C-alpha positions as CSV (number, residue, x, y, z in Angstrom):
1,M,51.5,95.6,308.6
2,R,51.8,99.3,307.7
3,I,48.1,99.8,308.0
4,M,47.9,98.2,311.5
5,Q,50.8,100.4,312.7
6,L,49.1,103.7,311.8
7,P,47.3,104.2,315.1
8,V,50.5,103.4,317.1
9,T,52.4,105.9,314.9
10,M,49.7,108.6,315.6
11,L,50.1,107.9,319.4
12,L,53.8,108.4,319.3
13,V,53.5,111.6,317.3
14,R,51.1,113.0,319.8
15,R,53.3,112.1,322.7
16,S,56.3,113.8,321.1
17,G,54.6,117.1,321.7
18,N,55.9,118.4,318.4
19,P,53.0,120.3,316.7
20,R,54.8,120.5,313.3
21,L,55.3,116.7,313.3
22,L,51.7,116.2,314.2
23,K,50.5,118.5,311.4
24,A,52.8,116.8,308.9
25,Y,51.4,113.4,309.9
26,V,47.8,114.4,309.7
27,K,48.4,116.1,306.3
28,N,50.0,113.0,304.9
29,K,47.4,110.6,306.3
30,F,44.4,112.5,305.1
31,T,45.6,114.1,301.8
32,N,47.8,111.3,300.4
33,P,45.6,108.6,299.0
34,F,48.6,106.2,298.9
35,A,49.5,106.6,302.6
36,V,47.6,103.4,303.7
37,F,48.7,101.2,300.7
38,P,51.9,99.2,300.2
39,R,54.4,100.7,297.8
40,E,53.5,98.3,295.0
41,V,50.0,99.9,294.6
42,G,51.6,103.4,294.0
43,V,54.0,102.0,291.5
44,I,51.2,100.2,289.5
45,V,49.0,103.3,289.6
46,F,51.8,105.6,288.5
47,A,52.9,103.4,285.6
48,S,49.4,102.6,284.5
49,F,48.5,106.3,284.3
50,F,50.9,106.6,281.3
51,V,49.3,103.6,279.7
52,A,45.9,105.2,280.1
53,V,47.0,108.6,278.7
54,G,48.6,106.8,275.7
55,F,45.5,104.7,275.0
56,G,43.4,107.8,275.2
57,I,45.7,109.4,272.6
58,I,45.2,106.7,270.0
59,A,41.5,105.8,270.7
60,P,40.0,108.5,268.5
61,T,42.7,108.3,265.8
62,I,43.1,104.6,265.0
63,P,39.8,104.5,263.0
64,L,41.0,107.5,261.0
65,F,44.4,105.9,260.4
66,A,42.8,102.6,259.3
67,R,40.4,104.5,257.0
68,S,43.4,106.3,255.3
69,F,44.2,102.9,253.7
70,G,40.9,103.1,251.8
71,V,39.1,100.3,253.7
72,N,35.4,100.0,254.6
73,N,33.6,100.4,258.0
74,A,33.8,96.7,258.8
75,Q,37.5,96.6,258.2
76,V,37.9,99.7,260.4
77,G,36.0,97.9,263.2
78,A,38.2,94.8,262.8
79,I,41.2,96.9,264.0
80,V,39.5,97.3,267.4
81,S,37.9,93.8,267.5
82,T,41.1,91.9,266.8
83,F,42.9,93.7,269.6
84,A,40.1,92.8,272.0
85,F,40.0,89.2,270.8
86,A,43.7,88.8,271.3
87,R,43.3,90.1,274.9
88,F,40.5,87.6,275.5
89,A,42.2,84.6,273.9
90,S,45.5,85.1,275.8
91,G,44.0,85.7,279.3
92,L,44.7,82.3,280.7
93,F,48.2,82.2,279.1
94,S,49.0,85.6,280.7
95,G,47.8,84.2,284.1
96,K,50.1,81.2,283.7
97,L,53.1,83.5,283.0
98,V,52.3,85.5,286.2
99,D,52.2,82.3,288.3
100,K,55.5,81.1,286.9
101,F,57.6,84.3,286.5
102,G,56.0,86.8,288.9
103,E,54.1,90.0,288.3
104,R,57.1,92.3,287.8
105,W,58.5,90.8,284.6
106,V,55.1,89.9,283.1
107,Y,53.9,93.5,283.7
108,S,57.0,95.2,282.3
109,I,57.5,92.8,279.4
110,G,53.8,93.0,278.5
111,I,53.8,96.8,278.4
112,G,57.1,96.7,276.4
113,F,55.6,94.3,273.9
114,V,52.6,96.7,273.4
115,A,55.1,99.5,272.9
116,L,56.9,97.7,270.2
117,T,53.7,96.7,268.3
118,S,52.5,100.3,268.6
119,F,55.7,101.6,267.0
120,A,55.3,99.0,264.3
121,A,51.6,99.9,263.8
122,G,52.5,103.6,263.5
123,L,55.0,102.7,260.7
124,A,52.6,100.3,258.9
125,Q,52.6,100.7,255.1
126,N,49.2,99.0,254.5
127,Y,46.0,97.9,256.2
128,E,47.1,94.3,256.7
129,Q,50.2,95.3,258.6
130,L,48.2,97.7,260.8
131,L,45.7,94.9,261.6
132,I,48.4,92.4,262.5
133,F,50.4,94.7,264.7
134,R,47.4,95.8,266.6
135,A,46.1,92.3,267.0
136,V,49.5,91.1,268.4
137,G,49.6,94.0,270.7
138,G,46.5,92.6,272.5
139,I,48.6,89.8,273.9
140,G,50.9,92.3,275.6
141,S,47.9,94.2,276.9
142,S,46.5,91.0,278.4
143,M,49.9,90.3,280.1
144,F,50.3,93.6,281.9
145,S,46.6,93.9,282.9
146,V,46.6,90.5,284.5
147,A,49.8,91.2,286.3
148,A,48.6,94.6,287.5
149,G,45.3,93.0,288.7
150,S,47.3,90.3,290.6
151,I,49.4,92.9,292.4
152,L,46.4,95.1,293.3
153,I,44.4,92.1,294.6
154,R,47.2,90.6,296.6
155,A,49.0,93.8,297.9
156,V,46.2,94.9,300.3
157,D,43.9,93.3,302.8
158,D,40.2,93.2,302.3
159,D,39.7,96.2,304.5
160,H,41.2,98.4,301.8
161,R,41.0,96.3,298.6
162,A,38.1,98.1,296.9
163,R,39.7,101.5,297.7
164,A,42.9,100.3,296.0
165,Q,40.9,99.3,293.0
166,S,39.1,102.7,293.0
167,L,42.4,104.6,293.1
168,Y,43.7,102.5,290.1
169,N,40.5,102.9,288.1
170,G,40.3,106.6,288.9
171,T,43.8,107.2,287.6
172,F,42.9,105.3,284.5
173,L,39.8,107.5,284.0
174,V,41.9,110.7,284.4
175,G,44.4,109.4,281.9
176,M,41.7,108.4,279.4
177,M,40.1,111.9,279.7
178,A,43.4,113.7,279.1
179,G,44.6,111.5,276.2
180,P,42.1,112.4,273.5
181,V,43.0,116.1,273.8
182,L,46.6,115.4,273.0
183,G,45.6,112.7,270.4
184,G,43.4,115.2,268.5
185,A,46.2,117.7,268.3
186,L,48.7,115.1,267.1
187,S,46.3,113.7,264.5
188,G,46.2,117.2,262.9
189,F,49.9,116.8,262.4
190,S,50.0,113.1,261.4
191,L,47.8,110.1,261.8
192,R,50.9,108.0,262.6
193,A,52.1,110.4,265.4
194,P,49.6,109.2,268.1
195,L,50.7,105.6,267.8
196,L,54.4,106.6,268.0
197,I,53.8,108.8,271.0
198,Y,51.7,106.0,272.6
199,G,54.8,103.7,272.2
200,V,56.9,106.3,274.0
201,F,54.5,106.5,276.9
202,L,54.4,102.7,277.1
203,L,58.2,102.4,277.2
204,G,58.2,104.8,280.1
205,A,55.6,102.7,281.9
206,S,57.4,99.5,281.2
207,S,60.8,100.8,282.5
208,S,59.3,102.4,285.6
209,G,57.5,99.2,286.5
210,A,60.7,97.1,286.1
211,I,62.8,99.6,288.1
212,L,60.4,100.5,290.9
213,L,59.3,96.9,291.5
214,R,62.8,95.4,291.4
215,N,62.9,95.0,295.2
216,S,59.3,93.9,295.7
217,A,58.9,90.5,297.1
218,L,55.2,90.6,296.2
219,A,55.9,91.0,292.4
220,A,59.0,88.8,292.3
221,K,59.3,85.4,290.7
222,P,57.6,82.8,293.0
223,N,59.8,80.4,295.0
224,S,59.1,76.7,295.2
225,Q,56.8,77.2,298.3
226,E,54.7,79.9,296.6
227,E,54.4,77.8,293.4
228,R,52.7,75.1,295.5
229,E,50.3,77.7,296.9
230,V,49.0,78.7,293.5
231,I,45.2,78.4,293.4
232,T,43.9,76.5,290.4
233,L,41.0,77.4,288.2
234,R,39.1,74.3,289.3
235,S,39.3,75.2,292.9
236,A,38.4,78.8,292.2
237,L,35.3,77.8,290.2
238,M,34.1,75.8,293.1
239,L,33.8,79.0,295.1
240,K,30.4,80.6,294.8
241,P,31.6,84.2,295.2
242,Y,34.1,83.7,292.4
243,R,31.4,82.4,290.0
244,I,29.1,85.3,290.9
245,A,32.0,87.8,290.3
246,L,32.4,86.3,286.8
247,I,28.8,86.8,286.0
248,I,28.8,90.4,287.3
249,S,31.9,91.2,285.3
250,F,30.4,89.8,282.1
251,C,27.1,91.6,282.5
252,T,28.8,94.9,283.5
253,A,31.2,94.8,280.5
254,W,28.2,94.0,278.2
255,S,26.4,97.1,279.4
256,L,29.2,99.6,280.0
257,F,31.4,98.8,277.0
258,G,29.5,96.5,274.6
259,M,26.2,98.4,274.5
260,S,27.3,101.9,275.5
261,R,30.2,102.2,273.1
262,S,28.6,100.6,270.1
263,L,24.8,100.8,270.0
264,L,24.0,103.8,272.2
265,P,25.8,106.4,270.0
266,L,23.8,105.2,266.9
267,F,20.5,105.3,268.8
268,M,21.0,108.8,270.1
269,V,22.1,110.2,266.7
270,E,19.8,108.3,264.4
271,E,16.6,107.9,266.5
272,I,16.7,110.7,269.1
273,K,18.3,113.0,266.6
274,V,20.9,114.6,268.9
275,S,24.1,116.1,267.7
276,P,27.4,114.2,268.3
277,S,28.5,117.0,270.6
278,F,25.4,116.6,272.8
279,M,26.1,112.8,272.9
280,G,29.7,113.5,273.9
281,L,28.5,115.8,276.6
282,G,26.5,112.9,278.1
283,F,29.5,110.5,278.0
284,T,31.6,113.2,279.6
285,I,29.1,113.8,282.4
286,S,29.0,110.0,283.0
287,T,32.8,109.8,283.2
288,I,33.1,112.8,285.6
289,I,30.5,111.4,287.9
290,Q,32.1,108.0,287.9
291,G,35.5,109.5,288.8
292,A,34.0,111.6,291.6
293,V,32.1,108.6,293.1
294,L,34.9,106.0,292.7
295,M,36.7,106.4,296.0
296,R,33.5,106.7,297.9
297,A,32.2,103.5,296.3
298,G,35.4,101.7,297.1
299,K,35.2,102.8,300.8
300,F,31.5,101.7,300.9
301,S,32.5,98.3,299.5
302,D,35.3,97.9,302.1
303,E,33.2,99.0,305.0
304,S,29.6,97.9,304.2
305,G,30.3,94.8,302.2
306,R,30.7,93.6,298.7
307,K,27.1,92.4,298.5
308,F,25.6,95.8,299.2
309,A,27.9,97.5,296.8
310,S,27.2,95.0,294.1
311,L,23.4,95.3,294.7
312,I,23.6,99.1,294.2
313,G,25.7,98.8,291.1
314,T,23.7,96.1,289.3
315,S,20.4,97.9,290.2
316,L,21.6,101.2,288.8
317,L,22.9,99.6,285.6
318,A,19.6,97.8,285.1
319,L,17.9,101.2,285.6
320,F,20.3,102.7,283.1
321,S,19.2,100.3,280.3
322,L,15.5,100.6,281.2
323,T,15.8,104.4,280.9
324,L,17.4,104.1,277.5
325,A,14.6,101.7,276.3
326,F,12.0,104.4,277.1
327,T,14.0,107.4,276.1
328,I,12.1,109.8,273.9
329,H,13.7,113.2,274.9
330,P,17.4,114.1,275.0
331,W,17.2,115.0,278.7
332,M,16.4,111.4,279.5
333,F,19.7,110.4,278.0
334,I,21.5,112.8,280.4
335,L,19.6,111.2,283.3
336,A,20.7,107.8,282.1
337,C,24.3,109.0,281.9
338,I,24.2,110.2,285.6
339,V,22.7,106.8,286.7
340,V,25.4,104.8,284.8
341,G,28.2,107.0,286.2
342,I,27.2,106.1,289.8
343,G,26.5,102.5,289.0
344,G,29.7,102.1,287.1
345,A,31.7,103.4,290.0
346,F,30.4,100.6,292.2
347,L,30.9,97.8,289.6
348,S,34.3,98.8,288.5
349,T,35.8,98.0,291.9
350,T,33.6,95.5,293.7
351,P,33.8,92.3,291.5
352,S,37.6,92.3,291.4
353,S,37.6,92.9,295.2
354,I,35.4,89.8,295.6
355,V,38.0,87.8,293.6
356,G,40.8,89.2,295.9
357,D,38.9,88.3,299.0
358,V,38.5,84.6,298.1
359,L,42.0,84.2,296.5
360,E,44.4,82.2,298.6
361,G,48.0,82.4,297.4
362,K,48.9,83.3,293.8
363,G,46.2,82.9,291.2
364,G,47.3,84.4,287.9
365,Q,45.0,82.1,285.8
366,V,42.1,82.8,288.2
367,I,42.6,86.6,287.6
368,G,43.1,85.9,283.9
369,L,39.7,84.1,283.6
370,F,38.1,87.0,285.5
371,Q,39.5,89.5,283.0
372,M,38.3,87.2,280.1
373,A,34.7,87.3,281.5
374,G,34.7,91.1,281.1
375,D,36.4,91.0,277.7
376,A,33.8,88.4,276.5
377,G,31.0,90.7,277.5
378,A,32.5,93.7,275.7
379,M,33.1,91.5,272.5
380,V,29.8,89.6,272.3
381,A,27.5,92.5,273.1
382,P,28.1,94.6,270.0
383,I,27.5,91.6,267.7
384,V,24.3,90.4,269.4
385,L,22.8,93.8,270.1
386,G,23.7,95.0,266.7
387,A,21.8,92.1,265.1
388,I,18.8,92.7,267.4
389,A,18.8,96.4,266.5
390,D,19.0,95.6,262.8
391,H,16.0,93.3,262.9
392,Y,13.8,94.7,265.8
393,G,15.1,98.1,266.6
394,F,17.2,99.7,269.3
395,R,14.8,99.4,272.2
396,P,14.6,95.6,272.3
397,A,18.4,95.6,272.5
398,F,18.3,97.9,275.5
399,L,15.6,95.7,277.2
400,L,17.8,92.6,276.7
401,T,20.7,94.4,278.4
402,A,18.4,95.4,281.2
403,A,17.3,91.7,281.6
404,L,21.0,90.7,281.8
405,M,21.6,93.3,284.6
406,V,18.5,92.1,286.4
407,L,20.0,88.5,286.2
408,A,23.2,89.9,287.7
409,L,21.1,91.6,290.4
410,L,19.3,88.3,291.3
411,V,22.6,86.4,291.4
412,T,24.1,89.1,293.6
413,I,21.3,88.6,296.2
414,K,22.8,85.1,296.8
415,L,26.4,86.5,297.3
416,P,27.8,85.7,300.7
417,E,30.0,88.3,302.4
418,T,33.6,87.7,301.4
419,R,35.6,90.1,303.7
420,A,37.3,87.6,306.1
421,S,38.5,90.4,308.4
422,H,34.8,91.4,309.1
423,L,33.2,88.0,309.4
424,G,36.0,85.6,310.2
425,Q,35.4,83.6,307.0
426,S,36.3,83.9,303.4
427,Q,33.2,82.3,301.8
């Protein structure tokens, strides 16, 4: 409703003849990215920024903290894997909680739960305690991410849905970039400090979400009528766009997180012989480009269609993997990082927008399964690609990833337009 009223508001401001009022309106409309979104979007973005900064703080220090207990590399990796597995395993459960209790409480309690487990992990006295507390924290992470996804998908219409996703993801990127700087400084003081500071950030995000969403009808506990309007997994899986969104999400996570964060660093250091700092430069360039393109990619998806945006994203990620498979010079890695930065911007917003377009009523479990598809790609890829690299080398692993992205591209060709406001139909 607010979006539809903007042109009328502009007309009234012009007729008022007040140049200062007109200037203030234009400044707000064109410089405030939240101006066209409901209040809930701003709340989620604001609260989630602190989550992102906190996660960025602990990301580089958790392996070091685990190593301080005298464990091997596999045990260090288990700290990350168990957190991801807990997120994956609890996705449908988190969605059920959203459908029953509403987004506000699931979001706030989920973040609060991660805060408590982070404090506990920071005070862990041995490796086993650290492993358990981080694994249990994955359940809370699943709860708040499903709740946040539900709010973002349902808060806006399909003319602005991808842009809302872009704003959310862009804020996360900024937080993730800022966090490691503070985390590195804290780790010099104490390896426990980043986890404790992370808990403080999470408590702030949890309380702000609970307070700022207290009057939101959208994030409230559903009434009896809304409970009857919950879309089931079975009905969602009958929708072709939803199935395609699951495939794109799985393949994208396989490439962006599973391959890029596990196999690619080893390839660049061991085979191309670049320094870790050069490799970090490439990842930084990729992140900056993705952040710069995100809002434009979201606008393109909203205005030109989910299909075109998905075709661009899947094509570029396929090109990214192919470039790596034939990389023999360091500059080719930088080129690949530029390509994946642009492609990642399109695919970090469009699949979730497809789910939002076809979702009718509440669908916490539907959103939970969509999240699980991405988590599965990020979990399975390091294992499968690592085994291939051990037996056949890095390049066949990159070619397999390219083949998966080509599969996603071919599936996307069959994607019908899902923006009901543009075509008068939802599927």
